[in-house]
C-alpha atoms as one frame of an Amber mdcrd trajectory, in Angstrom:
protein
   0.000   0.000   0.000   2.845   2.380   0.799   4.440   1.695  -2.589   1.172
   2.547  -4.323   0.801   5.684  -2.229   4.356   6.747  -3.092   3.691   6.138
  -6.786   0.579   8.307  -6.605   2.478  11.085  -4.805   5.193  11.066  -7.462
   2.583  11.106 -10.220   0.951  14.121  -8.613   4.295  15.946  -8.297   5.042
  15.386 -11.978   1.544  16.444 -13.047   1.797  19.608 -10.922   5.159  20.441
 -12.502   3.705  19.903 -15.974   0.725  22.132 -15.147   3.094  24.867 -13.922
   5.263  24.334 -17.016   8.300  23.787 -14.785  11.392  21.886 -15.831  11.053
  18.129 -15.585  14.817  17.732 -15.166  14.478  18.262 -11.415  13.087  14.764
 -10.859  15.115  11.674 -10.055  14.475   7.948  -9.601  10.830   6.928 -10.082
   9.623  10.505 -10.609  12.062  10.878 -13.519  10.529   7.790 -15.120   7.019
   9.124 -14.540   8.029  12.470 -16.088   8.680  10.723 -19.413   5.190   9.195
 -19.562   2.293  10.485 -21.632  -0.943  11.574 -19.882  -2.766   8.393 -20.886
   0.018   6.294 -19.360  -0.274   8.308 -16.163  -4.020   7.652 -16.056  -3.295
   3.942 -16.468  -0.827   4.213 -13.557  -3.559   5.767 -11.417  -5.995   2.959
 -12.263  -3.291   0.398 -11.559  -2.609   1.933  -8.150  -6.303   1.906  -7.189
  -6.725  -1.712  -8.253  -3.522  -2.727  -6.479  -4.658  -1.187  -3.207  -8.101
  -2.786  -3.485  -6.728  -6.245  -4.276  -4.162  -5.938  -1.494  -6.820  -4.922
   1.026  -9.050  -7.866   0.098  -6.115 -10.281   0.267  -4.974  -8.962   3.653
  -8.494  -9.177   5.078  -8.831 -12.762   3.848  -5.511 -13.665   5.449  -6.566
 -12.205   8.798  -9.871 -14.111   8.707  -8.118 -17.349   7.727  -5.648 -16.932
  10.604  -8.513 -16.316  13.016 -10.340 -19.424  11.844  -7.237 -21.615  12.081
  -6.445 -20.261  15.536 -10.028 -20.966  16.624 -10.751 -17.303  17.429 -13.296
 -16.868  14.630 -16.084 -19.328  13.951 -17.252 -20.165  10.445 -20.684 -18.557
  10.740 -21.259 -15.490   8.588 -21.795 -12.283  10.529 -23.707  -9.207   9.567
 -23.473  -5.856  11.282 -26.684  -4.087  12.211 -27.187  -1.478   9.510 -24.456
  -3.114   7.437 -26.108  -2.259   4.126 -26.217   1.433   5.047 -22.576   1.295
   6.132 -21.628  -0.237   2.785 -23.674   2.329   0.859 -22.051   5.180   2.794
 -18.599   3.715   2.261 -19.232   3.378  -1.463 -20.463   6.988  -1.722 -17.389
   8.230   0.140 -15.138   6.155  -2.099 -16.789   7.474  -5.284 -16.498  11.074
  -4.066 -12.852  10.541  -3.139 -12.059   8.985  -6.535 -13.821  11.838  -8.334
 -11.891  14.447  -6.352  -8.530  12.754  -6.895  -9.085  12.095 -10.587 -10.265
  15.623 -11.476  -8.081  17.693  -9.138  -5.355  20.076 -10.302  -2.649  17.418
 -10.063  -4.532  14.909 -12.218  -3.883  16.671 -15.490  -7.559  16.954 -16.437
């Protein structure tokens, strides 16, 4: 997750420099590689980061549940929180708003 976050920060720095028409020679390491990419490649990088974080979160959650089951701390019965559907709907709305704000902000290049 931290690698994906770092990649997104570097992408934002490069996009901000492009928007300000600053020199791209100031970047080094991964940011220098990102500076050579076209805007469509940067959008693909953003999608890749989002998918990577989502897949990693699901995998980590599954590992924690599997450990709990093997250790005997979690039973196999499915559980549902009271108001769980509303929690999921609220979470989804927050996620969609966050994605909209990060994909159309000044550092996104759009």
